[in-house]
Predicted model as a PDB file, atoms N, CA, C, CB and O in Angstrom, pLDDT in the B-factor column:
MODEL        1                                                                  
ATOM      1  N   UNK A   1      67.867 113.745  95.064  1.00 52.00           N  
ATOM      2  CA  UNK A   1      69.285 113.709  95.350  1.00 52.00           C  
ATOM      3  C   UNK A   1      69.999 112.940  94.239  1.00 52.00           C  
ATOM      4  CB  UNK A   1      69.554 113.067  96.733  1.00 52.00           C  
ATOM      5  O   UNK A   1      69.627 111.809  93.926  1.00 52.00           O  
ATOM      6  N   UNK A   2      71.008 113.544  93.652  1.00 56.00           N  
ATOM      7  CA  UNK A   2      71.757 112.908  92.574  1.00 56.00           C  
ATOM      8  C   UNK A   2      72.720 111.879  93.143  1.00 56.00           C  
ATOM      9  CB  UNK A   2      72.519 113.956  91.745  1.00 56.00           C  
ATOM     10  O   UNK A   2      73.353 112.101  94.175  1.00 56.00           O  
ATOM     11  N   UNK A   3      72.819 110.760  92.458  1.00 56.00           N  
ATOM     12  CA  UNK A   3      73.747 109.723  92.887  1.00 56.00           C  
ATOM     13  C   UNK A   3      74.999 109.791  92.037  1.00 56.00           C  
ATOM     14  CB  UNK A   3      73.100 108.324  92.796  1.00 56.00           C  
ATOM     15  O   UNK A   3      74.936 110.050  90.835  1.00 56.00           O  
ATOM     16  N   UNK A   4      76.120 109.561  92.662  1.00 57.00           N  
ATOM     17  CA  UNK A   4      77.400 109.550  91.978  1.00 57.00           C  
ATOM     18  C   UNK A   4      77.612 108.180  91.350  1.00 57.00           C  
ATOM     19  CB  UNK A   4      78.554 109.901  92.948  1.00 57.00           C  
ATOM     20  O   UNK A   4      77.462 107.158  92.021  1.00 57.00           O  
ATOM     21  N   UNK A   5      77.960 108.153  90.065  1.00 54.00           N  
ATOM     22  CA  UNK A   5      78.270 106.892  89.387  1.00 54.00           C  
ATOM     23  C   UNK A   5      79.737 106.563  89.586  1.00 54.00           C  
ATOM     24  CB  UNK A   5      77.930 106.970  87.876  1.00 54.00           C  
ATOM     25  O   UNK A   5      80.600 107.436  89.493  1.00 54.00           O  
ATOM     26  N   UNK A   6      80.006 105.318  89.856  1.00 58.00           N  
ATOM     27  CA  UNK A   6      81.385 104.856  89.994  1.00 58.00           C  
ATOM     28  C   UNK A   6      81.582 103.625  89.137  1.00 58.00           C  
ATOM     29  CB  UNK A   6      81.731 104.553  91.472  1.00 58.00           C  
ATOM     30  O   UNK A   6      80.723 102.746  89.082  1.00 58.00           O  
ATOM     31  N   UNK A   7      82.719 103.571  88.468  1.00 58.00           N  
ATOM     32  CA  UNK A   7      83.089 102.371  87.714  1.00 58.00           C  
ATOM     33  C   UNK A   7      83.920 101.481  88.617  1.00 58.00           C  
ATOM     34  CB  UNK A   7      83.873 102.731  86.408  1.00 58.00           C  
ATOM     35  O   UNK A   7      84.892 101.928  89.225  1.00 58.00           O  
ATOM     36  N   UNK A   8      83.536 100.237  88.699  1.00 58.00           N  
ATOM     37  CA  UNK A   8      84.287  99.272  89.493  1.00 58.00           C  
ATOM     38  C   UNK A   8      84.713  98.142  88.569  1.00 58.00           C  
ATOM     39  CB  UNK A   8      83.440  98.732  90.698  1.00 58.00           C  
ATOM     40  O   UNK A   8      83.886  97.489  87.932  1.00 58.00           O  
ATOM     41  N   UNK A   9      86.005  97.928  88.511  1.00 61.00           N  
ATOM     42  CA  UNK A   9      86.533  96.849  87.703  1.00 61.00           C  
ATOM     43  C   UNK A   9      87.085  95.787  88.644  1.00 61.00           C  
ATOM     44  CB  UNK A   9      87.626  97.359  86.713  1.00 61.00           C  
ATOM     45  O   UNK A   9      87.867  96.087  89.547  1.00 61.00           O  
ATOM     46  N   UNK A  10      86.680  94.579  88.429  1.00 58.00           N  
ATOM     47  CA  UNK A  10      87.145  93.474  89.266  1.00 58.00           C  
ATOM     48  C   UNK A  10      87.985  92.530  88.420  1.00 58.00           C  
ATOM     49  CB  UNK A  10      85.949  92.717  89.913  1.00 58.00           C  
ATOM     50  O   UNK A  10      87.848  92.471  87.199  1.00 58.00           O  
ATOM     51  N   UNK A  11      88.851  91.800  89.095  1.00 61.00           N  
ATOM     52  CA  UNK A  11      89.644  90.801  88.385  1.00 61.00           C  
ATOM     53  C   UNK A  11      89.757  89.566  89.252  1.00 61.00           C  
ATOM     54  CB  UNK A  11      91.049  91.347  88.019  1.00 61.00           C  
ATOM     55  O   UNK A  11      89.647  89.624  90.477  1.00 61.00           O  
ATOM     56  N   UNK A  12      89.975  88.473  88.598  1.00 65.00           N  
ATOM     57  CA  UNK A  12      90.145  87.211  89.308  1.00 65.00           C  
ATOM     58  C   UNK A  12      91.551  87.139  89.884  1.00 65.00           C  
ATOM     59  CB  UNK A  12      89.874  86.007  88.371  1.00 65.00           C  
ATOM     60  O   UNK A  12      92.466  87.807  89.402  1.00 65.00           O  
ATOM     61  N   UNK A  13      91.714  86.326  90.916  1.00 73.00           N  
ATOM     62  CA  UNK A  13      93.026  86.154  91.541  1.00 73.00           C  
ATOM     63  C   UNK A  13      94.087  85.735  90.537  1.00 73.00           C  
ATOM     64  CB  UNK A  13      92.945  85.129  92.652  1.00 73.00           C  
ATOM     65  O   UNK A  13      95.236  86.166  90.630  1.00 73.00           O  
ATOM     66  N   UNK A  14      93.708  84.895  89.573  1.00 82.00           N  
ATOM     67  CA  UNK A  14      94.686  84.432  88.587  1.00 82.00           C  
ATOM     68  C   UNK A  14      95.145  85.576  87.692  1.00 82.00           C  
ATOM     69  CB  UNK A  14      94.096  83.304  87.736  1.00 82.00           C  
ATOM     70  O   UNK A  14      96.308  85.622  87.291  1.00 82.00           O  
ATOM     71  N   UNK A  15      94.244  86.492  87.377  1.00 90.00           N  
ATOM     72  CA  UNK A  15      94.617  87.657  86.565  1.00 90.00           C  
ATOM     73  C   UNK A  15      95.544  88.581  87.350  1.00 90.00           C  
ATOM     74  CB  UNK A  15      93.356  88.430  86.109  1.00 90.00           C  
ATOM     75  O   UNK A  15      96.505  89.119  86.800  1.00 90.00           O  
ATOM     76  N   UNK A  16      95.254  88.759  88.629  1.00 91.00           N  
ATOM     77  CA  UNK A  16      96.091  89.596  89.477  1.00 91.00           C  
ATOM     78  C   UNK A  16      97.489  88.999  89.592  1.00 91.00           C  
ATOM     79  CB  UNK A  16      95.460  89.760  90.869  1.00 91.00           C  
ATOM     80  O   UNK A  16      98.485  89.714  89.485  1.00 91.00           O  
ATOM     81  N   UNK A  17      97.560  87.705  89.808  1.00 93.00           N  
ATOM     82  CA  UNK A  17      98.865  87.038  89.900  1.00 93.00           C  
ATOM     83  C   UNK A  17      99.632  87.181  88.582  1.00 93.00           C  
ATOM     84  CB  UNK A  17      98.686  85.538  90.258  1.00 93.00           C  
ATOM     85  O   UNK A  17     100.840  87.422  88.591  1.00 93.00           O  
ATOM     86  N   UNK A  18      98.947  87.036  87.469  1.00 94.00           N  
ATOM     87  CA  UNK A  18      99.603  87.183  86.165  1.00 94.00           C  
ATOM     88  C   UNK A  18     100.159  88.610  85.980  1.00 94.00           C  
ATOM     89  CB  UNK A  18      98.605  86.847  85.027  1.00 94.00           C  
ATOM     90  O   UNK A  18     101.254  88.788  85.446  1.00 94.00           O  
ATOM     91  N   UNK A  19      99.403  89.609  86.421  1.00 93.00           N  
ATOM     92  CA  UNK A  19      99.880  90.993  86.351  1.00 93.00           C  
ATOM     93  C   UNK A  19     101.140  91.174  87.191  1.00 93.00           C  
ATOM     94  CB  UNK A  19      98.785  91.967  86.823  1.00 93.00           C  
ATOM     95  O   UNK A  19     102.094  91.819  86.754  1.00 93.00           O  
ATOM     96  N   UNK A  20     101.146  90.608  88.389  1.00 96.00           N  
ATOM     97  CA  UNK A  20     102.317  90.719  89.254  1.00 96.00           C  
ATOM     98  C   UNK A  20     103.522  90.014  88.648  1.00 96.00           C  
ATOM     99  CB  UNK A  20     102.015  90.144  90.631  1.00 96.00           C  
ATOM    100  O   UNK A  20     104.648  90.495  88.771  1.00 96.00           O  
ATOM    101  N   UNK A  21     103.298  88.886  88.001  1.00 95.00           N  
ATOM    102  CA  UNK A  21     104.385  88.176  87.339  1.00 95.00           C  
ATOM    103  C   UNK A  21     104.927  89.009  86.187  1.00 95.00           C  
ATOM    104  CB  UNK A  21     103.913  86.802  86.836  1.00 95.00           C  
ATOM    105  O   UNK A  21     106.141  89.138  86.031  1.00 95.00           O  
ATOM    106  N   UNK A  22     104.037  89.572  85.381  1.00 94.00           N  
ATOM    107  CA  UNK A  22     104.443  90.374  84.221  1.00 94.00           C  
ATOM    108  C   UNK A  22     105.238  91.613  84.622  1.00 94.00           C  
ATOM    109  CB  UNK A  22     103.219  90.791  83.423  1.00 94.00           C  
ATOM    110  O   UNK A  22     106.109  92.064  83.878  1.00 94.00           O  
ATOM    111  N   UNK A  23     104.939  92.160  85.792  1.00 95.00           N  
ATOM    112  CA  UNK A  23     105.637  93.361  86.242  1.00 95.00           C  
ATOM    113  C   UNK A  23     106.766  93.048  87.227  1.00 95.00           C  
ATOM    114  CB  UNK A  23     104.650  94.318  86.882  1.00 95.00           C  
ATOM    115  O   UNK A  23     107.334  93.952  87.841  1.00 95.00           O  
ATOM    116  N   UNK A  24     107.080  91.778  87.369  1.00 95.00           N  
ATOM    117  CA  UNK A  24     108.134  91.330  88.289  1.00 95.00           C  
ATOM    118  C   UNK A  24     107.903  91.814  89.718  1.00 95.00           C  
ATOM    119  CB  UNK A  24     109.490  91.816  87.801  1.00 95.00           C  
ATOM    120  O   UNK A  24     108.846  92.199  90.410  1.00 95.00           O  
ATOM    121  N   UNK A  25     106.644  91.791  90.155  1.00 97.00           N  
ATOM    122  CA  UNK A  25     106.326  92.244  91.500  1.00 97.00           C  
ATOM    123  C   UNK A  25     105.701  91.147  92.372  1.00 97.00           C  
ATOM    124  CB  UNK A  25     105.392  93.423  91.424  1.00 97.00           C  
ATOM    125  O   UNK A  25     105.321  91.411  93.513  1.00 97.00           O  
ATOM    126  N   UNK A  26     105.592  89.937  91.852  1.00 96.00           N  
ATOM    127  CA  UNK A  26     104.946  88.858  92.609  1.00 96.00           C  
ATOM    128  C   UNK A  26     105.692  88.555  93.904  1.00 96.00           C  
ATOM    129  CB  UNK A  26     104.856  87.593  91.756  1.00 96.00           C  
ATOM    130  O   UNK A  26     105.079  88.467  94.968  1.00 96.00           O  
ATOM    131  N   UNK A  27     106.988  88.397  93.821  1.00 97.00           N  
ATOM    132  CA  UNK A  27     107.769  88.072  95.023  1.00 97.00           C  
ATOM    133  C   UNK A  27     107.673  89.198  96.053  1.00 97.00           C  
ATOM    134  CB  UNK A  27     109.247  87.814  94.654  1.00 97.00           C  
ATOM    135  O   UNK A  27     107.521  88.943  97.248  1.00 97.00           O  
ATOM    136  N   UNK A  28     107.764  90.436  95.586  1.00 97.00           N  
ATOM    137  CA  UNK A  28     107.656  91.582  96.498  1.00 97.00           C  
ATOM    138  C   UNK A  28     106.287  91.611  97.169  1.00 97.00           C  
ATOM    139  CB  UNK A  28     107.903  92.902  95.741  1.00 97.00           C  
ATOM    140  O   UNK A  28     106.183  91.887  98.364  1.00 97.00           O  
ATOM    141  N   UNK A  29     105.239  91.328  96.402  1.00 97.00           N  
ATOM    142  CA  UNK A  29     103.889  91.302  96.965  1.00 97.00           C  
ATOM    143  C   UNK A  29     103.775  90.189  98.006  1.00 97.00           C  
ATOM    144  CB  UNK A  29     102.836  91.107  95.848  1.00 97.00           C  
ATOM    145  O   UNK A  29     103.273  90.410  99.108  1.00 97.00           O  
ATOM    146  N   UNK A  30     104.243  88.999  97.651  1.00 96.00           N  
ATOM    147  CA  UNK A  30     104.167  87.860  98.573  1.00 96.00           C  
ATOM    148  C   UNK A  30     104.990  88.075  99.840  1.00 96.00           C  
ATOM    149  CB  UNK A  30     104.635  86.598  97.875  1.00 96.00           C  
ATOM    150  O   UNK A  30     104.668  87.521 100.891  1.00 96.00           O  
ATOM    151  N   UNK A  31     106.054  88.881  99.745  1.00 98.00           N  
ATOM    152  CA  UNK A  31     106.908  89.163 100.895  1.00 98.00           C  
ATOM    153  C   UNK A  31     106.435  90.374 101.705  1.00 98.00           C  
ATOM    154  CB  UNK A  31     108.327  89.389 100.431  1.00 98.00           C  
ATOM    155  O   UNK A  31     107.073  90.747 102.689  1.00 98.00           O  
ATOM    156  N   UNK A  32     105.321  90.988 101.298  1.00 97.00           N  
ATOM    157  CA  UNK A  32     104.793  92.137 102.026  1.00 97.00           C  
ATOM    158  C   UNK A  32     105.564  93.422 101.808  1.00 97.00           C  
ATOM    159  CB  UNK A  32     104.768  91.835 103.470  1.00 97.00           C  
ATOM    160  O   UNK A  32     105.521  94.331 102.637  1.00 97.00           O  
ATOM    161  N   UNK A  33     106.275  93.496 100.681  1.00 98.00           N  
ATOM    162  CA  UNK A  33     107.125  94.655 100.411  1.00 98.00           C  
ATOM    163  C   UNK A  33     106.452  95.734  99.566  1.00 98.00           C  
ATOM    164  CB  UNK A  33     108.372  94.206  99.727  1.00 98.00           C  
ATOM    165  O   UNK A  33     107.029  96.803  99.367  1.00 98.00           O  
ATOM    166  N   UNK A  34     105.252  95.478  99.069  1.00 98.00           N  
ATOM    167  CA  UNK A  34     104.539  96.467  98.262  1.00 98.00           C  
ATOM    168  C   UNK A  34     103.761  97.372  99.230  1.00 98.00           C  
ATOM    169  CB  UNK A  34     103.572  95.772  97.208  1.00 98.00           C  
ATOM    170  O   UNK A  34     102.997  96.891 100.066  1.00 98.00           O  
ATOM    171  N   UNK A  35     103.969  98.674  99.100  1.00 98.00           N  
ATOM    172  CA  UNK A  35     103.348  99.633 100.003  1.00 98.00           C  
ATOM    173  C   UNK A  35     102.448 100.595  99.246  1.00 98.00           C  
ATOM    174  CB  UNK A  35     104.409 100.405 100.770  1.00 98.00           C  
ATOM    175  O   UNK A  35     102.640 100.841  98.056  1.00 98.00           O  
ATOM    176  N   UNK A  36     101.464 101.133  99.952  1.00 98.00           N  
ATOM    177  CA  UNK A  36     100.606 102.172  99.389  1.00 98.00           C  
ATOM    178  C   UNK A  36     101.484 103.385  99.074  1.00 98.00           C  
ATOM    179  CB  UNK A  36      99.437 102.551 100.376  1.00 98.00           C  
ATOM    180  O   UNK A  36     102.293 103.803  99.902  1.00 98.00           O  
ATOM    181  N   UNK A  37     101.322 103.937  97.893  1.00 97.00           N  
ATOM    182  CA  UNK A  37     102.159 105.074  97.495  1.00 97.00           C  
ATOM    183  C   UNK A  37     101.772 106.357  98.233  1.00 97.00           C  
ATOM    184  CB  UNK A  37     102.057 105.295  95.989  1.00 97.00           C  
ATOM    185  O   UNK A  37     102.488 107.354  98.145  1.00 97.00           O  
ATOM    186  N   UNK A  38     100.658 106.346  98.951  1.00 97.00           N  
ATOM    187  CA  UNK A  38     100.210 107.539  99.676  1.00 97.00           C  
ATOM    188  C   UNK A  38     100.561 107.457 101.168  1.00 97.00           C  
ATOM    189  CB  UNK A  38      98.692 107.724  99.504  1.00 97.00           C  
ATOM    190  O   UNK A  38     101.196 108.366 101.702  1.00 97.00           O  
ATOM    191  N   UNK A  39     100.152 106.371 101.843  1.00 97.00           N  
ATOM    192  CA  UNK A  39     100.332 106.279 103.306  1.00 97.00           C  
ATOM    193  C   UNK A  39     101.429 105.299 103.710  1.00 97.00           C  
ATOM    194  CB  UNK A  39      99.027 105.864 103.962  1.00 97.00           C  
ATOM    195  O   UNK A  39     101.805 105.231 104.880  1.00 97.00           O  
ATOM    196  N   UNK A  40     101.938 104.545 102.747  1.00 98.00           N  
ATOM    197  CA  UNK A  40     103.022 103.571 102.962  1.00 98.00           C  
ATOM    198  C   UNK A  40     102.608 102.371 103.805  1.00 98.00           C  
ATOM    199  CB  UNK A  40     104.190 104.251 103.622  1.00 98.00           C  
ATOM    200  O   UNK A  40     103.451 101.682 104.379  1.00 98.00           O  
ATOM    201  N   UNK A  41     101.297 102.129 103.872  1.00 98.00           N  
ATOM    202  CA  UNK A  41     100.787 100.916 104.526  1.00 98.00           C  
ATOM    203  C   UNK A  41     101.030  99.726 103.611  1.00 98.00           C  
ATOM    204  CB  UNK A  41      99.265 101.049 104.866  1.00 98.00           C  
ATOM    205  O   UNK A  41     100.960  99.854 102.388  1.00 98.00           O  
ATOM    206  N   UNK A  42     101.314  98.575 104.194  1.00 98.00           N  
ATOM    207  CA  UNK A  42     101.532  97.361 103.410  1.00 98.00           C  
ATOM    208  C   UNK A  42     100.270  97.023 102.615  1.00 98.00           C  
ATOM    209  CB  UNK A  42     101.930  96.175 104.331  1.00 98.00           C  
ATOM    210  O   UNK A  42      99.163  97.034 103.154  1.00 98.00           O  
ATOM    211  N   UNK A  43     100.452  96.724 101.327  1.00 97.00           N  
ATOM    212  CA  UNK A  43      99.338  96.331 100.468  1.00 97.00           C  
ATOM    213  C   UNK A  43      99.134  94.824 100.586  1.00 97.00           C  
ATOM    214  CB  UNK A  43      99.596  96.745  98.985  1.00 97.00           C  
ATOM    215  O   UNK A  43     100.081  94.044 100.485  1.00 97.00           O  
ATOM    216  N   UNK A  44      97.882  94.433 100.801  1.00 95.00           N  
ATOM    217  CA  UNK A  44      97.511  93.025 100.826  1.00 95.00           C  
ATOM    218  C   UNK A  44      96.384  92.813  99.824  1.00 95.00           C  
ATOM    219  CB  UNK A  44      97.084  92.574 102.260  1.00 95.00           C  
ATOM    220  O   UNK A  44      95.853  93.775  99.270  1.00 95.00           O  
ATOM    221  N   UNK A  45      96.027  91.585  99.597  1.00 93.00           N  
ATOM    222  CA  UNK A  45      94.934  91.275  98.679  1.00 93.00           C  
ATOM    223  C   UNK A  45      93.622  91.893  99.182  1.00 93.00           C  
ATOM    224  CB  UNK A  45      94.783  89.742  98.517  1.00 93.00           C  
ATOM    225  O   UNK A  45      92.712  92.136  98.389  1.00 93.00           O  
ATOM    226  N   UNK A  46      93.522  92.145 100.472  1.00 93.00           N  
ATOM    227  CA  UNK A  46      92.293  92.658 101.063  1.00 93.00           C  
ATOM    228  C   UNK A  46      92.187  94.178 101.084  1.00 93.00           C  
ATOM    229  CB  UNK A  46      92.170  92.149 102.444  1.00 93.00           C  
ATOM    230  O   UNK A  46      91.103  94.709 101.328  1.00 93.00           O  
ATOM    231  N   UNK A  47      93.288  94.896 100.833  1.00 95.00           N  
ATOM    232  CA  UNK A  47      93.199  96.355 100.941  1.00 95.00           C  
ATOM    233  C   UNK A  47      93.626  97.106  99.677  1.00 95.00           C  
ATOM    234  CB  UNK A  47      94.040  96.818 102.088  1.00 95.00           C  
ATOM    235  O   UNK A  47      93.953  98.290  99.747  1.00 95.00           O  
ATOM    236  N   UNK A  48      93.626  96.441  98.542  1.00 94.00           N  
ATOM    237  CA  UNK A  48      93.970  97.122  97.288  1.00 94.00           C  
ATOM    238  C   UNK A  48      92.820  98.031  96.898  1.00 94.00           C  
ATOM    239  CB  UNK A  48      94.279  96.099  96.148  1.00 94.00           C  
ATOM    240  O   UNK A  48      91.681  97.585  96.759  1.00 94.00           O  
ATOM    241  N   UNK A  49      93.124  99.297  96.723  1.00 94.00           N  
ATOM    242  CA  UNK A  49      92.120 100.254  96.265  1.00 94.00           C  
ATOM    243  C   UNK A  49      92.261 100.526  94.782  1.00 94.00           C  
ATOM    244  CB  UNK A  49      92.227 101.555  97.044  1.00 94.00           C  
ATOM    245  O   UNK A  49      91.295 100.427  94.026  1.00 94.00           O  
ATOM    246  N   UNK A  50      93.472 100.870  94.373  1.00 93.00           N  
ATOM    247  CA  UNK A  50      93.756 101.222  92.974  1.00 93.00           C  
ATOM    248  C   UNK A  50      95.130 100.681  92.597  1.00 93.00           C  
ATOM    249  CB  UNK A  50      93.692 102.772  92.754  1.00 93.00           C  
ATOM    250  O   UNK A  50      96.061 100.686  93.402  1.00 93.00           O  
ATOM    251  N   UNK A  51      95.235 100.218  91.360  1.00 94.00           N  
ATOM    252  CA  UNK A  51      96.537  99.851  90.780  1.00 94.00           C  
ATOM    253  C   UNK A  51      96.738 100.742  89.564  1.00 94.00           C  
ATOM    254  CB  UNK A  51      96.606  98.306  90.390  1.00 94.00           C  
ATOM    255  O   UNK A  51      95.884 100.807  88.680  1.00 94.00           O  
ATOM    256  N   UNK A  52      97.874 101.427  89.526  1.00 94.00           N  
ATOM    257  CA  UNK A  52      98.163 102.344  88.436  1.00 94.00           C  
ATOM    258  C   UNK A  52      99.439 101.881  87.743  1.00 94.00           C  
ATOM    259  CB  UNK A  52      98.301 103.809  88.950  1.00 94.00           C  
ATOM    260  O   UNK A  52     100.494 101.820  88.375  1.00 94.00           O  
ATOM    261  N   UNK A  53      99.358 101.551  86.439  1.00 94.00           N  
ATOM    262  CA  UNK A  53     100.589 101.172  85.737  1.00 94.00           C  
ATOM    263  C   UNK A  53     101.503 102.385  85.555  1.00 94.00           C  
ATOM    264  CB  UNK A  53     100.257 100.543  84.364  1.00 94.00           C  
ATOM    265  O   UNK A  53     101.055 103.462  85.162  1.00 94.00           O  
ATOM    266  N   UNK A  54     102.767 102.194  85.842  1.00 94.00           N  
ATOM    267  CA  UNK A  54     103.776 103.244  85.688  1.00 94.00           C  
ATOM    268  C   UNK A  54     104.896 102.712  84.806  1.00 94.00           C  
ATOM    269  CB  UNK A  54     104.330 103.711  87.076  1.00 94.00           C  
ATOM    270  O   UNK A  54     105.418 101.624  85.051  1.00 94.00           O  
ATOM    271  N   UNK A  55     105.267 103.473  83.783  1.00 93.00           N  
ATOM    272  CA  UNK A  55     106.366 103.065  82.911  1.00 93.00           C  
ATOM    273  C   UNK A  55     107.622 103.818  83.305  1.00 93.00           C  
ATOM    274  CB  UNK A  55     106.022 103.316  81.422  1.00 93.00           C  
ATOM    275  O   UNK A  55     107.610 105.038  83.474  1.00 93.00           O  
ATOM    276  N   UNK A  56     108.714 103.065  83.450  1.00 87.00           N  
ATOM    277  CA  UNK A  56     110.003 103.647  83.804  1.00 87.00           C  
ATOM    278  C   UNK A  56     111.077 102.928  83.010  1.00 87.00           C  
ATOM    279  CB  UNK A  56     110.276 103.547  85.339  1.00 87.00           C  
ATOM    280  O   UNK A  56     111.343 101.751  83.252  1.00 87.00           O  
ATOM    281  N   UNK A  57     111.692 103.613  82.073  1.00 88.00           N  
ATOM    282  CA  UNK A  57     112.756 103.077  81.229  1.00 88.00           C  
ATOM    283  C   UNK A  57     112.305 101.773  80.563  1.00 88.00           C  
ATOM    284  CB  UNK A  57     114.037 102.843  82.058  1.00 88.00           C  
ATOM    285  O   UNK A  57     113.009 100.764  80.612  1.00 88.00           O  
ATOM    286  N   UNK A  58     111.130 101.809  79.943  1.00 88.00           N  
ATOM    287  CA  UNK A  58     110.635 100.665  79.201  1.00 88.00           C  
ATOM    288  C   UNK A  58     110.108  99.521  80.047  1.00 88.00           C  
ATOM    289  CB  UNK A  58     111.698 100.162  78.344  1.00 88.00           C  
ATOM    290  O   UNK A  58     109.744  98.473  79.514  1.00 88.00           O  
ATOM    291  N   UNK A  59     110.063  99.707  81.351  1.00 92.00           N  
ATOM    292  CA  UNK A  59     109.576  98.659  82.250  1.00 92.00           C  
ATOM    293  C   UNK A  59     108.292  99.150  82.929  1.00 92.00           C  
ATOM    294  CB  UNK A  59     110.667  98.278  83.316  1.00 92.00           C  
ATOM    295  O   UNK A  59     108.225 100.286  83.400  1.00 92.00           O  
ATOM    296  N   UNK A  60     107.295  98.297  82.972  1.00 93.00           N  
ATOM    297  CA  UNK A  60     106.028  98.641  83.616  1.00 93.00           C  
ATOM    298  C   UNK A  60     106.014  98.082  85.035  1.00 93.00           C  
ATOM    299  CB  UNK A  60     104.821  98.097  82.799  1.00 93.00           C  
ATOM    300  O   UNK A  60     106.300  96.905  85.253  1.00 93.00           O  
ATOM    301  N   UNK A  61     105.683  98.929  85.982  1.00 95.00           N  
ATOM    302  CA  UNK A  61     105.477  98.525  87.378  1.00 95.00           C  
ATOM    303  C   UNK A  61     104.108  99.042  87.789  1.00 95.00           C  
ATOM    304  CB  UNK A  61     106.618  99.081  88.332  1.00 95.00           C  
ATOM    305  O   UNK A  61     103.632 100.051  87.267  1.00 95.00           O  
ATOM    306  N   UNK A  62     103.489  98.356  88.712  1.00 96.00           N  
ATOM    307  CA  UNK A  62     102.208  98.795  89.236  1.00 96.00           C  
ATOM    308  C   UNK A  62     102.436  99.627  90.488  1.00 96.00           C  
ATOM    309  CB  UNK A  62     101.291  97.591  89.535  1.00 96.00           C  
ATOM    310  O   UNK A  62     103.160  99.221  91.397  1.00 96.00           O  
ATOM    311  N   UNK A  63     101.813 100.784  90.521  1.00 97.00           N  
ATOM    312  CA  UNK A  63     101.771 101.601  91.733  1.00 97.00           C  
ATOM    313  C   UNK A  63     100.475 101.231  92.445  1.00 97.00           C  
ATOM    314  CB  UNK A  63     101.848 103.164  91.409  1.00 97.00           C  
ATOM    315  O   UNK A  63      99.430 101.123  91.804  1.00 97.00           O  
ATOM    316  N   UNK A  64     100.526 101.041  93.732  1.00 97.00           N  
ATOM    317  CA  UNK A  64      99.360 100.627  94.493  1.00 97.00           C  
ATOM    318  C   UNK A  64      98.917 101.732  95.438  1.00 97.00           C  
ATOM    319  CB  UNK A  64      99.655  99.349  95.272  1.00 97.00           C  
ATOM    320  O   UNK A  64      99.736 102.420  96.048  1.00 97.00           O  
ATOM    321  N   UNK A  65      97.607 101.887  95.544  1.00 97.00           N  
ATOM    322  CA  UNK A  65      97.002 102.771  96.531  1.00 97.00           C  
ATOM    323  C   UNK A  65      96.032 101.904  97.330  1.00 97.00           C  
ATOM    324  CB  UNK A  65      96.272 104.018  95.855  1.00 97.00           C  
ATOM    325  O   UNK A  65      95.226 101.168  96.761  1.00 97.00           O  
ATOM    326  N   UNK A  66      96.121 102.003  98.655  1.00 97.00           N  
ATOM    327  CA  UNK A  66      95.264 101.168  99.496  1.00 97.00           C  
ATOM    328  C   UNK A  66      93.820 101.674  99.468  1.00 97.00           C  
ATOM    329  CB  UNK A  66      95.792 101.141 100.945  1.00 97.00           C  
ATOM    330  O   UNK A  66      93.523 102.704  98.863  1.00 97.00           O  
ATOM    331  N   UNK A  67      92.947 100.946 100.120  1.00 96.00           N  
ATOM    332  CA  UNK A  67      91.529 101.279 100.078  1.00 96.00           C  
ATOM    333  C   UNK A  67      91.105 102.272 101.159  1.00 96.00           C  
ATOM    334  CB  UNK A  67      90.717 100.027 100.209  1.00 96.00           C  
ATOM    335  O   UNK A  67      89.909 102.470 101.373  1.00 96.00           O  
ATOM    336  N   UNK A  68      92.042 102.886 101.828  1.00 96.00           N  
ATOM    337  CA  UNK A  68      91.726 103.916 102.808  1.00 96.00           C  
ATOM    338  C   UNK A  68      91.079 105.103 102.093  1.00 96.00           C  
ATOM    339  CB  UNK A  68      93.003 104.359 103.582  1.00 96.00           C  
ATOM    340  O   UNK A  68      91.602 105.557 101.075  1.00 96.00           O  
ATOM    341  N   UNK A  69      89.965 105.612 102.597  1.00 95.00           N  
ATOM    342  CA  UNK A  69      89.310 106.760 101.948  1.00 95.00           C  
ATOM    343  C   UNK A  69      90.244 107.954 101.790  1.00 95.00           C  
ATOM    344  CB  UNK A  69      88.087 107.180 102.746  1.00 95.00           C  
ATOM    345  O   UNK A  69      90.170 108.666 100.789  1.00 95.00           O  
ATOM    346  N   UNK A  70      91.117 108.179 102.759  1.00 96.00           N  
ATOM    347  CA  UNK A  70      92.062 109.299 102.664  1.00 96.00           C  
ATOM    348  C   UNK A  70      93.021 109.125 101.484  1.00 96.00           C  
ATOM    349  CB  UNK A  70      92.860 109.433 103.971  1.00 96.00           C  
ATOM    350  O   UNK A  70      93.328 110.083 100.774  1.00 96.00           O  
ATOM    351  N   UNK A  71      93.483 107.900 101.287  1.00 96.00           N  
ATOM    352  CA  UNK A  71      94.418 107.639 100.189  1.00 96.00           C  
ATOM    353  C   UNK A  71      93.703 107.687  98.841  1.00 96.00           C  
ATOM    354  CB  UNK A  71      95.101 106.273 100.376  1.00 96.00           C  
ATOM    355  O   UNK A  71      94.261 108.187  97.865  1.00 96.00           O  
ATOM    356  N   UNK A  72      92.493 107.179  98.777  1.00 94.00           N  
ATOM    357  CA  UNK A  72      91.754 107.150  97.516  1.00 94.00           C  
ATOM    358  C   UNK A  72      91.367 108.551  97.048  1.00 94.00           C  
ATOM    359  CB  UNK A  72      90.506 106.294  97.663  1.00 94.00           C  
ATOM    360  O   UNK A  72      91.194 108.769  95.849  1.00 94.00           O  
ATOM    361  N   UNK A  73      91.230 109.489  97.958  1.00 92.00           N  
ATOM    362  CA  UNK A  73      90.800 110.830  97.563  1.00 92.00           C  
ATOM    363  C   UNK A  73      91.938 111.835  97.515  1.00 92.00           C  
ATOM    364  CB  UNK A  73      89.747 111.321  98.506  1.00 92.00           C  
ATOM    365  O   UNK A  73      91.742 112.950  97.033  1.00 92.00           O  
ATOM    366  N   UNK A  74      93.121 111.477  97.998  1.00 85.00           N  
ATOM    367  CA  UNK A  74      94.259 112.414  97.974  1.00 85.00           C  
ATOM    368  C   UNK A  74      94.972 112.342  96.631  1.00 85.00           C  
ATOM    369  CB  UNK A  74      95.255 112.104  99.124  1.00 85.00           C  
ATOM    370  O   UNK A  74      94.825 111.379  95.878  1.00 85.00           O  
ATOM    371  N   UNK A  75      95.740 113.378  96.351  1.00 75.00           N  
ATOM    372  CA  UNK A  75      96.489 113.427  95.084  1.00 75.00           C  
ATOM    373  C   UNK A  75      97.966 113.477  95.341  1.00 75.00           C  
ATOM    374  CB  UNK A  75      96.072 114.630  94.247  1.00 75.00           C  
ATOM    375  O   UNK A  75      98.755 113.522  94.397  1.00 75.00           O  
TER     376      UNK A  75                                                      
ENDMDL                                                                          
END                                                                             
C-alpha cells in the first residue's frame, strides 16, 4: 500500500504573532474576528489548518482555512 507524503510546516507562537502584526491582523485574531474562508468558523490557535497569503492593492493579508477535513479538501 502506497503512503501519501505530506509536508507539514510548523511555526513558533512568536513567529505567528509577528506574521499577524505584519499583516495588521493581530487585533482581529485576538478579538475572534478571523474566520475560515470556507465554513466561516472562528479561527483559533487550535484550529488553524492553512494560512494563505493574499495580496490586495499592495497589502498582504492572510487567508485562513480551519483544520476541518471538509475545509482542507474543498476548493
